CHARMM internal coordinates of N, CA and C (Angstrom, degrees):
IC EDIT
DIST 1 N 1 CA 1.4588
DIST 1 CA 1 C 1.5120
ANGL 1 N 1 CA 1 C 107.11
DIST 1 C 2 N 1.3133
ANGL 1 CA 1 C 2 N 113.52
DIHE 1 N 1 CA 1 C 2 N 153.87
DIST 2 N 2 CA 1.4666
ANGL 1 C 2 N 2 CA 120.21
DIHE 1 CA 1 C 2 N 2 CA 176.26
DIST 2 CA 2 C 1.5087
ANGL 2 N 2 CA 2 C 110.72
DIHE 1 C 2 N 2 CA 2 C -121.52
DIST 2 C 3 N 1.3160
ANGL 2 CA 2 C 3 N 115.41
DIHE 2 N 2 CA 2 C 3 N 145.66
DIST 3 N 3 CA 1.4163
ANGL 2 C 3 N 3 CA 122.80
DIHE 2 CA 2 C 3 N 3 CA 179.22
DIST 3 CA 3 C 1.5270
ANGL 3 N 3 CA 3 C 109.93
DIHE 2 C 3 N 3 CA 3 C -119.71
DIST 3 C 4 N 1.3093
ANGL 3 CA 3 C 4 N 118.09
DIHE 3 N 3 CA 3 C 4 N 130.95
DIST 4 N 4 CA 1.4872
ANGL 3 C 4 N 4 CA 121.90
DIHE 3 CA 3 C 4 N 4 CA 176.23
DIST 4 CA 4 C 1.5030
ANGL 4 N 4 CA 4 C 107.73
DIHE 3 C 4 N 4 CA 4 C -112.41
DIST 4 C 5 N 1.3003
ANGL 4 CA 4 C 5 N 116.99
DIHE 4 N 4 CA 4 C 5 N 116.51
DIST 5 N 5 CA 1.4697
ANGL 4 C 5 N 5 CA 123.39
DIHE 4 CA 4 C 5 N 5 CA -176.86
DIST 5 CA 5 C 1.5131
ANGL 5 N 5 CA 5 C 108.70
DIHE 4 C 5 N 5 CA 5 C -111.80
DIST 5 C 6 N 1.3389
ANGL 5 CA 5 C 6 N 115.45
DIHE 5 N 5 CA 5 C 6 N 131.71
DIST 6 N 6 CA 1.4276
ANGL 5 C 6 N 6 CA 121.10
DIHE 5 CA 5 C 6 N 6 CA 168.52
DIST 6 CA 6 C 1.5031
ANGL 6 N 6 CA 6 C 107.08
DIHE 5 C 6 N 6 CA 6 C -71.17
DIST 6 C 7 N 1.3302
ANGL 6 CA 6 C 7 N 116.94
DIHE 6 N 6 CA 6 C 7 N 157.51
DIST 7 N 7 CA 1.4549
ANGL 6 C 7 N 7 CA 120.07
DIHE 6 CA 6 C 7 N 7 CA -177.83
DIST 7 CA 7 C 1.5411
ANGL 7 N 7 CA 7 C 112.18
DIHE 6 C 7 N 7 CA 7 C -92.95
DIST 7 C 8 N 1.3272
ANGL 7 CA 7 C 8 N 117.93
DIHE 7 N 7 CA 7 C 8 N -60.00
DIST 8 N 8 CA 1.4797
ANGL 7 C 8 N 8 CA 120.06
DIHE 7 CA 7 C 8 N 8 CA -172.86
DIST 8 CA 8 C 1.5230
ANGL 8 N 8 CA 8 C 108.67
DIHE 7 C 8 N 8 CA 8 C -72.95
DIST 8 C 9 N 1.2872
ANGL 8 CA 8 C 9 N 116.35
DIHE 8 N 8 CA 8 C 9 N 119.90
DIST 9 N 9 CA 1.4875
ANGL 8 C 9 N 9 CA 123.29
DIHE 8 CA 8 C 9 N 9 CA -179.27
DIST 9 CA 9 C 1.4961
ANGL 9 N 9 CA 9 C 114.24
DIHE 8 C 9 N 9 CA 9 C 93.07
DIST 9 C 10 N 1.3604
ANGL 9 CA 9 C 10 N 117.52
DIHE 9 N 9 CA 9 C 10 N -14.64
DIST 10 N 10 CA 1.4694
ANGL 9 C 10 N 10 CA 120.22
DIHE 9 CA 9 C 10 N 10 CA 177.71
DIST 10 CA 10 C 1.5103
ANGL 10 N 10 CA 10 C 110.24
DIHE 9 C 10 N 10 CA 10 C -111.12
DIST 10 C 11 N 1.3277
ANGL 10 CA 10 C 11 N 117.25
DIHE 10 N 10 CA 10 C 11 N -48.55
DIST 11 N 11 CA 1.4559
ANGL 10 C 11 N 11 CA 121.79
DIHE 10 CA 10 C 11 N 11 CA -178.58
DIST 11 CA 11 C 1.5253
ANGL 11 N 11 CA 11 C 109.25
DIHE 10 C 11 N 11 CA 11 C -102.13
DIST 11 C 12 N 1.3261
ANGL 11 CA 11 C 12 N 118.67
DIHE 11 N 11 CA 11 C 12 N -36.52
DIST 12 N 12 CA 1.4482
ANGL 11 C 12 N 12 CA 121.07
DIHE 11 CA 11 C 12 N 12 CA 177.52
DIST 12 CA 12 C 1.5435
ANGL 12 N 12 CA 12 C 109.75
DIHE 11 C 12 N 12 CA 12 C -144.89
DIST 12 C 13 N 1.3269
ANGL 12 CA 12 C 13 N 111.46
DIHE 12 N 12 CA 12 C 13 N 159.16
DIST 13 N 13 CA 1.5011
ANGL 12 C 13 N 13 CA 121.07
DIHE 12 CA 12 C 13 N 13 CA 172.95
DIST 13 CA 13 C 1.5095
ANGL 13 N 13 CA 13 C 106.83
DIHE 12 C 13 N 13 CA 13 C -122.12
DIST 13 C 14 N 1.3124
ANGL 13 CA 13 C 14 N 116.60
DIHE 13 N 13 CA 13 C 14 N 100.97
DIST 14 N 14 CA 1.4781
ANGL 13 C 14 N 14 CA 119.72
DIHE 13 CA 13 C 14 N 14 CA -177.94
DIST 14 CA 14 C 1.5246
ANGL 14 N 14 CA 14 C 107.12
DIHE 13 C 14 N 14 CA 14 C 70.40
DIST 14 C 15 N 1.3137
ANGL 14 CA 14 C 15 N 116.50
DIHE 14 N 14 CA 14 C 15 N -115.84
DIST 15 N 15 CA 1.4541
ANGL 14 C 15 N 15 CA 121.00
DIHE 14 CA 14 C 15 N 15 CA 179.70
DIST 15 CA 15 C 1.5438
ANGL 15 N 15 CA 15 C 113.52
DIHE 14 C 15 N 15 CA 15 C -101.54
DIST 15 C 16 N 1.3373
ANGL 15 CA 15 C 16 N 116.05
DIHE 15 N 15 CA 15 C 16 N -4.36
DIST 16 N 16 CA 1.4825
ANGL 15 C 16 N 16 CA 121.28
DIHE 15 CA 15 C 16 N 16 CA -176.90
DIST 16 CA 16 C 1.5138
ANGL 16 N 16 CA 16 C 111.65
DIHE 15 C 16 N 16 CA 16 C -100.05
DIST 16 C 17 N 1.3425
ANGL 16 CA 16 C 17 N 115.83
DIHE 16 N 16 CA 16 C 17 N 139.18
DIST 17 N 17 CA 1.4440
ANGL 16 C 17 N 17 CA 121.20
DIHE 16 CA 16 C 17 N 17 CA 175.81
DIST 17 CA 17 C 1.5147
ANGL 17 N 17 CA 17 C 111.09
DIHE 16 C 17 N 17 CA 17 C -70.70
DIST 17 C 18 N 1.3139
ANGL 17 CA 17 C 18 N 117.97
DIHE 17 N 17 CA 17 C 18 N 143.47
DIST 18 N 18 CA 1.4719
ANGL 17 C 18 N 18 CA 120.33
DIHE 17 CA 17 C 18 N 18 CA 173.38
DIST 18 CA 18 C 1.5456
ANGL 18 N 18 CA 18 C 106.40
DIHE 17 C 18 N 18 CA 18 C -73.50
DIST 18 C 19 N 1.3302
ANGL 18 CA 18 C 19 N 118.54
DIHE 18 N 18 CA 18 C 19 N 127.33
DIST 19 N 19 CA 1.4447
ANGL 18 C 19 N 19 CA 120.33
DIHE 18 CA 18 C 19 N 19 CA -179.24
DIST 19 CA 19 C 1.5083
ANGL 19 N 19 CA 19 C 112.10
DIHE 18 C 19 N 19 CA 19 C -52.74
DIST 19 C 20 N 1.3240
ANGL 19 CA 19 C 20 N 115.96
DIHE 19 N 19 CA 19 C 20 N 131.83
DIST 20 N 20 CA 1.4296
ANGL 19 C 20 N 20 CA 121.51
DIHE 19 CA 19 C 20 N 20 CA 176.92
DIST 20 CA 20 C 1.5377
ANGL 20 N 20 CA 20 C 115.88
DIHE 19 C 20 N 20 CA 20 C 86.34
DIST 20 C 21 N 1.3338
ANGL 20 CA 20 C 21 N 117.34
DIHE 20 N 20 CA 20 C 21 N -9.00
DIST 21 N 21 CA 1.4820
ANGL 20 C 21 N 21 CA 121.43
DIHE 20 CA 20 C 21 N 21 CA -175.21
DIST 21 CA 21 C 1.4827
ANGL 21 N 21 CA 21 C 110.81
DIHE 20 C 21 N 21 CA 21 C -64.18
DIST 21 C 22 N 1.3620
ANGL 21 CA 21 C 22 N 116.39
DIHE 21 N 21 CA 21 C 22 N -47.23
DIST 22 N 22 CA 1.4717
ANGL 21 C 22 N 22 CA 121.04
DIHE 21 CA 21 C 22 N 22 CA -177.41
DIST 22 CA 22 C 1.5455
ANGL 22 N 22 CA 22 C 111.10
DIHE 21 C 22 N 22 CA 22 C -61.98
DIST 22 C 23 N 1.3147
ANGL 22 CA 22 C 23 N 115.02
DIHE 22 N 22 CA 22 C 23 N -40.80
DIST 23 N 23 CA 1.4757
ANGL 22 C 23 N 23 CA 120.25
DIHE 22 CA 22 C 23 N 23 CA 179.36
DIST 23 CA 23 C 1.5048
ANGL 23 N 23 CA 23 C 111.61
DIHE 22 C 23 N 23 CA 23 C -65.91
DIST 23 C 24 N 1.3360
ANGL 23 CA 23 C 24 N 115.71
DIHE 23 N 23 CA 23 C 24 N -39.08
DIST 24 N 24 CA 1.4633
ANGL 23 C 24 N 24 CA 120.29
DIHE 23 CA 23 C 24 N 24 CA -178.19
DIST 24 CA 24 C 1.5569
ANGL 24 N 24 CA 24 C 110.16
DIHE 23 C 24 N 24 CA 24 C -69.25
DIST 24 C 25 N 1.3361
ANGL 24 CA 24 C 25 N 116.00
DIHE 24 N 24 CA 24 C 25 N -39.46
DIST 25 N 25 CA 1.4574
ANGL 24 C 25 N 25 CA 120.78
DIHE 24 CA 24 C 25 N 25 CA 177.11
DIST 25 CA 25 C 1.5300
ANGL 25 N 25 CA 25 C 109.72
DIHE 24 C 25 N 25 CA 25 C -65.40
DIST 25 C 26 N 1.3176
ANGL 25 CA 25 C 26 N 116.24
DIHE 25 N 25 CA 25 C 26 N -45.69
DIST 26 N 26 CA 1.4488
ANGL 25 C 26 N 26 CA 119.05
DIHE 25 CA 25 C 26 N 26 CA 179.93
DIST 26 CA 26 C 1.5353
ANGL 26 N 26 CA 26 C 112.31
DIHE 25 C 26 N 26 CA 26 C -61.73
DIST 26 C 27 N 1.3313
ANGL 26 CA 26 C 27 N 118.22
DIHE 26 N 26 CA 26 C 27 N -37.85
DIST 27 N 27 CA 1.4296
ANGL 26 C 27 N 27 CA 122.16
DIHE 26 CA 26 C 27 N 27 CA 177.15
DIST 27 CA 27 C 1.5247
ANGL 27 N 27 CA 27 C 111.73
DIHE 26 C 27 N 27 CA 27 C -63.02
DIST 27 C 28 N 1.3039
ANGL 27 CA 27 C 28 N 115.76
DIHE 27 N 27 CA 27 C 28 N -40.38
DIST 28 N 28 CA 1.4668
ANGL 27 C 28 N 28 CA 119.46
DIHE 27 CA 27 C 28 N 28 CA 177.32
DIST 28 CA 28 C 1.5325
ANGL 28 N 28 CA 28 C 110.42
DIHE 27 C 28 N 28 CA 28 C -65.97
DIST 28 C 29 N 1.3360
ANGL 28 CA 28 C 29 N 115.15
DIHE 28 N 28 CA 28 C 29 N -47.69
DIST 29 N 29 CA 1.4919
ANGL 28 C 29 N 29 CA 118.50
DIHE 28 CA 28 C 29 N 29 CA -179.92
DIST 29 CA 29 C 1.5012
ANGL 29 N 29 CA 29 C 111.42
DIHE 28 C 29 N 29 CA 29 C -62.06
DIST 29 C 30 N 1.3457
ANGL 29 CA 29 C 30 N 117.38
DIHE 29 N 29 CA 29 C 30 N -40.49
DIST 30 N 30 CA 1.4826
ANGL 29 C 30 N 30 CA 120.89
DIHE 29 CA 29 C 30 N 30 CA 179.93
DIST 30 CA 30 C 1.5212
ANGL 30 N 30 CA 30 C 111.62
DIHE 29 C 30 N 30 CA 30 C -64.91
DIST 30 C 31 N 1.3503
ANGL 30 CA 30 C 31 N 115.65
DIHE 30 N 30 CA 30 C 31 N -26.60
DIST 31 N 31 CA 1.5047
ANGL 30 C 31 N 31 CA 120.87
DIHE 30 CA 30 C 31 N 31 CA 179.75
DIST 31 CA 31 C 1.5132
ANGL 31 N 31 CA 31 C 109.14
DIHE 30 C 31 N 31 CA 31 C -83.73
DIST 31 C 32 N 1.3460
ANGL 31 CA 31 C 32 N 118.64
DIHE 31 N 31 CA 31 C 32 N 2.53
DIST 32 N 32 CA 1.4733
ANGL 31 C 32 N 32 CA 121.08
DIHE 31 CA 31 C 32 N 32 CA 179.56
DIST 32 CA 32 C 1.5234
ANGL 32 N 32 CA 32 C 113.96
DIHE 31 C 32 N 32 CA 32 C 86.69
DIST 32 C 33 N 1.2867
ANGL 32 CA 32 C 33 N 117.92
DIHE 32 N 32 CA 32 C 33 N 7.01
DIST 33 N 33 CA 1.4820
ANGL 32 C 33 N 33 CA 122.26
DIHE 32 CA 32 C 33 N 33 CA 179.82
DIST 33 CA 33 C 1.5226
ANGL 33 N 33 CA 33 C 109.69
DIHE 32 C 33 N 33 CA 33 C -75.00
DIST 33 C 34 N 1.3226
ANGL 33 CA 33 C 34 N 117.49
DIHE 33 N 33 CA 33 C 34 N 148.71
DIST 34 N 34 CA 1.4559
ANGL 33 C 34 N 34 CA 124.02
DIHE 33 CA 33 C 34 N 34 CA 172.19
DIST 34 CA 34 C 1.5154
ANGL 34 N 34 CA 34 C 105.57
DIHE 33 C 34 N 34 CA 34 C -87.98
DIST 34 C 35 N 1.3324
ANGL 34 CA 34 C 35 N 114.56
DIHE 34 N 34 CA 34 C 35 N 128.62
DIST 35 N 35 CA 1.5060
ANGL 34 C 35 N 35 CA 119.44
DIHE 34 CA 34 C 35 N 35 CA 178.12
DIST 35 CA 35 C 1.5085
ANGL 35 N 35 CA 35 C 107.83
DIHE 34 C 35 N 35 CA 35 C -120.16
DIST 35 C 36 N 1.3484
ANGL 35 CA 35 C 36 N 116.88
DIHE 35 N 35 CA 35 C 36 N 121.05
DIST 36 N 36 CA 1.4435
ANGL 35 C 36 N 36 CA 122.86
DIHE 35 CA 35 C 36 N 36 CA 178.05
DIST 36 CA 36 C 1.5324
ANGL 36 N 36 CA 36 C 107.45
DIHE 35 C 36 N 36 CA 36 C -111.42
DIST 36 C 37 N 1.2959
ANGL 36 CA 36 C 37 N 115.93
DIHE 36 N 36 CA 36 C 37 N 148.38
DIST 37 N 37 CA 1.4489
ANGL 36 C 37 N 37 CA 122.21
DIHE 36 CA 36 C 37 N 37 CA 179.05
DIST 37 CA 37 C 1.5081
ANGL 37 N 37 CA 37 C 109.16
DIHE 36 C 37 N 37 CA 37 C -117.75
DIST 37 C 38 N 1.3120
ANGL 37 CA 37 C 38 N 117.78
DIHE 37 N 37 CA 37 C 38 N 124.89
DIST 38 N 38 CA 1.4702
ANGL 37 C 38 N 38 CA 122.55
DIHE 37 CA 37 C 38 N 38 CA -174.33
DIST 38 CA 38 C 1.5068
ANGL 38 N 38 CA 38 C 108.82
DIHE 37 C 38 N 38 CA 38 C -119.34
DIST 38 C 39 N 1.3741
ANGL 38 CA 38 C 39 N 114.93
DIHE 38 N 38 CA 38 C 39 N 145.27
DIST 39 N 39 CA 1.4014
ANGL 38 C 39 N 39 CA 121.91
DIHE 38 CA 38 C 39 N 39 CA 176.52
DIST 39 CA 39 C 1.5452
ANGL 39 N 39 CA 39 C 110.17
DIHE 38 C 39 N 39 CA 39 C -151.43
DIST 39 C 40 N 1.3059
ANGL 39 CA 39 C 40 N 114.77
DIHE 39 N 39 CA 39 C 40 N 146.64
DIST 40 N 40 CA 1.4821
ANGL 39 C 40 N 40 CA 116.53
DIHE 39 CA 39 C 40 N 40 CA 176.73
DIST 40 CA 40 C 1.5507
ANGL 40 N 40 CA 40 C 109.55
DIHE 39 C 40 N 40 CA 40 C -100.08
DIST 40 C 41 N 1.3447
ANGL 40 CA 40 C 41 N 114.07
DIHE 40 N 40 CA 40 C 41 N 13.82
DIST 41 N 41 CA 1.4847
ANGL 40 C 41 N 41 CA 119.35
DIHE 40 CA 40 C 41 N 41 CA 173.91
DIST 41 CA 41 C 1.4976
ANGL 41 N 41 CA 41 C 109.35
DIHE 40 C 41 N 41 CA 41 C -81.91
DIST 41 C 42 N 1.3470
ANGL 41 CA 41 C 42 N 116.85
DIHE 41 N 41 CA 41 C 42 N 99.80
DIST 42 N 42 CA 1.4484
ANGL 41 C 42 N 42 CA 119.75
DIHE 41 CA 41 C 42 N 42 CA -177.91
DIST 42 CA 42 C 1.4792
ANGL 42 N 42 CA 42 C 112.74
DIHE 41 C 42 N 42 CA 42 C -86.31
DIST 42 C 43 N 1.3222
ANGL 42 CA 42 C 43 N 119.15
DIHE 42 N 42 CA 42 C 43 N 2.66
DIST 43 N 43 CA 1.4560
ANGL 42 C 43 N 43 CA 123.10
DIHE 42 CA 42 C 43 N 43 CA -176.63
DIST 43 CA 43 C 1.5289
ANGL 43 N 43 CA 43 C 112.11
DIHE 42 C 43 N 43 CA 43 C -84.98
DIST 43 C 44 N 1.3130
ANGL 43 CA 43 C 44 N 117.77
DIHE 43 N 43 CA 43 C 44 N -5.01
DIST 44 N 44 CA 1.4806
ANGL 43 C 44 N 44 CA 120.25
DIHE 43 CA 43 C 44 N 44 CA -179.13
DIST 44 CA 44 C 1.5446
ANGL 44 N 44 CA 44 C 109.01
DIHE 43 C 44 N 44 CA 44 C -116.23
DIST 44 C 45 N 1.2946
ANGL 44 CA 44 C 45 N 112.69
DIHE 44 N 44 CA 44 C 45 N 142.41
DIST 45 N 45 CA 1.4862
ANGL 44 C 45 N 45 CA 118.44
DIHE 44 CA 44 C 45 N 45 CA 172.65
DIST 45 CA 45 C 1.4751
ANGL 45 N 45 CA 45 C 110.58
DIHE 44 C 45 N 45 CA 45 C -72.75
DIST 45 C 46 N 1.3282
ANGL 45 CA 45 C 46 N 118.01
DIHE 45 N 45 CA 45 C 46 N 152.07
DIST 46 N 46 CA 1.4568
ANGL 45 C 46 N 46 CA 120.56
DIHE 45 CA 45 C 46 N 46 CA 178.35
DIST 46 CA 46 C 1.5045
ANGL 46 N 46 CA 46 C 111.62
DIHE 45 C 46 N 46 CA 46 C -56.58
DIST 46 C 47 N 1.3500
ANGL 46 CA 46 C 47 N 118.12
DIHE 46 N 46 CA 46 C 47 N -38.57
DIST 47 N 47 CA 1.4598
ANGL 46 C 47 N 47 CA 121.76
DIHE 46 CA 46 C 47 N 47 CA -178.41
DIST 47 CA 47 C 1.5430
ANGL 47 N 47 CA 47 C 109.88
DIHE 46 C 47 N 47 CA 47 C -64.39
DIST 47 C 48 N 1.3324
ANGL 47 CA 47 C 48 N 117.14
DIHE 47 N 47 CA 47 C 48 N -35.25
DIST 48 N 48 CA 1.4639
ANGL 47 C 48 N 48 CA 120.02
DIHE 47 CA 47 C 48 N 48 CA 178.73
DIST 48 CA 48 C 1.5400
ANGL 48 N 48 CA 48 C 110.40
DIHE 47 C 48 N 48 CA 48 C -69.16
DIST 48 C 49 N 1.3063
ANGL 48 CA 48 C 49 N 118.36
DIHE 48 N 48 CA 48 C 49 N -41.57
DIST 49 N 49 CA 1.4669
ANGL 48 C 49 N 49 CA 122.52
DIHE 48 CA 48 C 49 N 49 CA 175.30
DIST 49 CA 49 C 1.5138
ANGL 49 N 49 CA 49 C 110.53
DIHE 48 C 49 N 49 CA 49 C -60.50
DIST 49 C 50 N 1.3399
ANGL 49 CA 49 C 50 N 116.75
DIHE 49 N 49 CA 49 C 50 N -44.91
DIST 50 N 50 CA 1.4673
ANGL 49 C 50 N 50 CA 121.78
DIHE 49 CA 49 C 50 N 50 CA 179.62
DIST 50 CA 50 C 1.4988
ANGL 50 N 50 CA 50 C 109.02
DIHE 49 C 50 N 50 CA 50 C -60.47
DIST 50 C 51 N 1.3243
ANGL 50 CA 50 C 51 N 118.25
DIHE 50 N 50 CA 50 C 51 N -42.86
DIST 51 N 51 CA 1.4678
ANGL 50 C 51 N 51 CA 123.01
DIHE 50 CA 50 C 51 N 51 CA 179.51
DIST 51 CA 51 C 1.4842
ANGL 51 N 51 CA 51 C 112.31
DIHE 50 C 51 N 51 CA 51 C -63.91
DIST 51 C 52 N 1.3041
ANGL 51 CA 51 C 52 N 117.87
DIHE 51 N 51 CA 51 C 52 N -40.75
DIST 52 N 52 CA 1.4565
ANGL 51 C 52 N 52 CA 121.15
DIHE 51 CA 51 C 52 N 52 CA 177.17
DIST 52 CA 52 C 1.5061
ANGL 52 N 52 CA 52 C 112.69
DIHE 51 C 52 N 52 CA 52 C -65.25
DIST 52 C 53 N 1.3488
ANGL 52 CA 52 C 53 N 115.58
DIHE 52 N 52 CA 52 C 53 N -40.20
DIST 53 N 53 CA 1.4379
ANGL 52 C 53 N 53 CA 119.95
DIHE 52 CA 52 C 53 N 53 CA 176.20
DIST 53 CA 53 C 1.5213
ANGL 53 N 53 CA 53 C 111.16
DIHE 52 C 53 N 53 CA 53 C -63.29
DIST 53 C 54 N 1.3176
ANGL 53 CA 53 C 54 N 115.47
DIHE 53 N 53 CA 53 C 54 N -44.63
DIST 54 N 54 CA 1.4683
ANGL 53 C 54 N 54 CA 120.46
DIHE 53 CA 53 C 54 N 54 CA 178.75
DIST 54 CA 54 C 1.5299
ANGL 54 N 54 CA 54 C 111.79
DIHE 53 C 54 N 54 CA 54 C -59.99
DIST 54 C 55 N 1.3665
ANGL 54 CA 54 C 55 N 114.34
DIHE 54 N 54 CA 54 C 55 N -37.36
DIST 55 N 55 CA 1.4541
ANGL 54 C 55 N 55 CA 119.47
DIHE 54 CA 54 C 55 N 55 CA 174.74
DIST 55 CA 55 C 1.5117
ANGL 55 N 55 CA 55 C 114.55
DIHE 54 C 55 N 55 CA 55 C -62.43
DIST 55 C 56 N 1.3047
ANGL 55 CA 55 C 56 N 116.87
DIHE 55 N 55 CA 55 C 56 N -21.69
DIST 56 N 56 CA 1.4814
ANGL 55 C 56 N 56 CA 123.68
DIHE 55 CA 55 C 56 N 56 CA 175.80
DIST 56 CA 56 C 1.5120
ANGL 56 N 56 CA 56 C 111.74
DIHE 55 C 56 N 56 CA 56 C -98.50
DIST 56 C 57 N 1.3243
ANGL 56 CA 56 C 57 N 115.86
DIHE 56 N 56 CA 56 C 57 N 9.21
DIST 57 N 57 CA 1.4693
ANGL 56 C 57 N 57 CA 120.10
DIHE 56 CA 56 C 57 N 57 CA 175.84
DIST 57 CA 57 C 1.5019
ANGL 57 N 57 CA 57 C 115.47
DIHE 56 C 57 N 57 CA 57 C 85.28
DIST 57 C 58 N 1.3569
ANGL 57 CA 57 C 58 N 116.90
DIHE 57 N 57 CA 57 C 58 N 20.89
DIST 58 N 58 CA 1.4753
ANGL 57 C 58 N 58 CA 121.31
DIHE 57 CA 57 C 58 N 58 CA -177.64
DIST 58 CA 58 C 1.5097
ANGL 58 N 58 CA 58 C 108.99
DIHE 57 C 58 N 58 CA 58 C -119.33
DIST 58 C 59 N 1.3472
ANGL 58 CA 58 C 59 N 117.46
DIHE 58 N 58 CA 58 C 59 N 122.06
DIST 59 N 59 CA 1.4276
ANGL 58 C 59 N 59 CA 123.25
DIHE 58 CA 58 C 59 N 59 CA 176.30
DIST 59 CA 59 C 1.4913
ANGL 59 N 59 CA 59 C 108.97
DIHE 58 C 59 N 59 CA 59 C -86.99
DIST 59 C 60 N 1.3244
ANGL 59 CA 59 C 60 N 117.04
DIHE 59 N 59 CA 59 C 60 N 107.94
DIST 60 N 60 CA 1.4784
ANGL 59 C 60 N 60 CA 122.69
DIHE 59 CA 59 C 60 N 60 CA -175.05
DIST 60 CA 60 C 1.4894
ANGL 60 N 60 CA 60 C 112.61
DIHE 59 C 60 N 60 CA 60 C -118.55
DIST 60 C 61 N 1.3092
ANGL 60 CA 60 C 61 N 118.72
DIHE 60 N 60 CA 60 C 61 N 15.46
DIST 61 N 61 CA 1.4842
ANGL 60 C 61 N 61 CA 121.92
DIHE 60 CA 60 C 61 N 61 CA -174.70
DIST 61 CA 61 C 1.5069
ANGL 61 N 61 CA 61 C 108.82
DIHE 60 C 61 N 61 CA 61 C -55.70
DIST 61 C 62 N 1.3672
ANGL 61 CA 61 C 62 N 114.75
DIHE 61 N 61 CA 61 C 62 N 124.65
DIST 62 N 62 CA 1.4202
ANGL 61 C 62 N 62 CA 121.13
DIHE 61 CA 61 C 62 N 62 CA 178.62
DIST 62 CA 62 C 1.5522
ANGL 62 N 62 CA 62 C 114.19
DIHE 61 C 62 N 62 CA 62 C 80.09
DIST 62 C 63 N 1.3136
ANGL 62 CA 62 C 63 N 116.04
DIHE 62 N 62 CA 62 C 63 N 4.75
DIST 63 N 63 CA 1.4725
ANGL 62 C 63 N 63 CA 118.77
DIHE 62 CA 62 C 63 N 63 CA -176.38
DIST 63 CA 63 C 1.4974
ANGL 63 N 63 CA 63 C 115.21
DIHE 62 C 63 N 63 CA 63 C -118.33
DIST 63 C 64 N 1.3537
ANGL 63 CA 63 C 64 N 116.87
DIHE 63 N 63 CA 63 C 64 N 15.10
DIST 64 N 64 CA 1.4912
ANGL 63 C 64 N 64 CA 118.70
DIHE 63 CA 63 C 64 N 64 CA -175.71
DIST 64 CA 64 C 1.5502
ANGL 64 N 64 CA 64 C 106.32
DIHE 63 C 64 N 64 CA 64 C -106.01
DIST 64 C 65 N 1.3328
ANGL 64 CA 64 C 65 N 111.24
DIHE 64 N 64 CA 64 C 65 N 132.73
DIST 65 N 65 CA 1.4615
ANGL 64 C 65 N 65 CA 119.96
DIHE 64 CA 64 C 65 N 65 CA 177.46
DIST 65 CA 65 C 1.5453
ANGL 65 N 65 CA 65 C 107.24
DIHE 64 C 65 N 65 CA 65 C -122.05
DIST 65 C 66 N 1.3438
ANGL 65 CA 65 C 66 N 116.12
DIHE 65 N 65 CA 65 C 66 N 126.19
DIST 66 N 66 CA 1.4789
ANGL 65 C 66 N 66 CA 118.99
DIHE 65 CA 65 C 66 N 66 CA 179.34
DIST 66 CA 66 C 1.5012
ANGL 66 N 66 CA 66 C 108.42
DIHE 65 C 66 N 66 CA 66 C -121.55
DIST 66 C 67 N 1.3000
ANGL 66 CA 66 C 67 N 116.20
DIHE 66 N 66 CA 66 C 67 N 167.99
DIST 67 N 67 CA 1.4773
ANGL 66 C 67 N 67 CA 121.62
DIHE 66 CA 66 C 67 N 67 CA 177.03
DIST 67 CA 67 C 1.5006
ANGL 67 N 67 CA 67 C 113.13
DIHE 66 C 67 N 67 CA 67 C -86.09
DIST 67 C 68 N 1.3482
ANGL 67 CA 67 C 68 N 115.95
DIHE 67 N 67 CA 67 C 68 N -3.12
DIST 68 N 68 CA 1.4469
ANGL 67 C 68 N 68 CA 118.98
DIHE 67 CA 67 C 68 N 68 CA -176.38
DIST 68 CA 68 C 1.4629
ANGL 68 N 68 CA 68 C 117.05
DIHE 67 C 68 N 68 CA 68 C -97.84
END
COOR INIT
IC SEED 1 N 1 CA 1 C
IC BUILD
């Protein structure tokens, strides 16, 4: 199964991580689920979004989809 998660308001709020988000994503990934992260913020490069997620303890390499 695959999960598509929005970023703002689901994974983070502004610069702060949503409590429990990293643990929930890790549990899905550990269970073998595919987790994708989607955003309509076209002003950021995918690498920047991946770096921000990693800073919040979420490994999202190859799983970020943007509108840009």
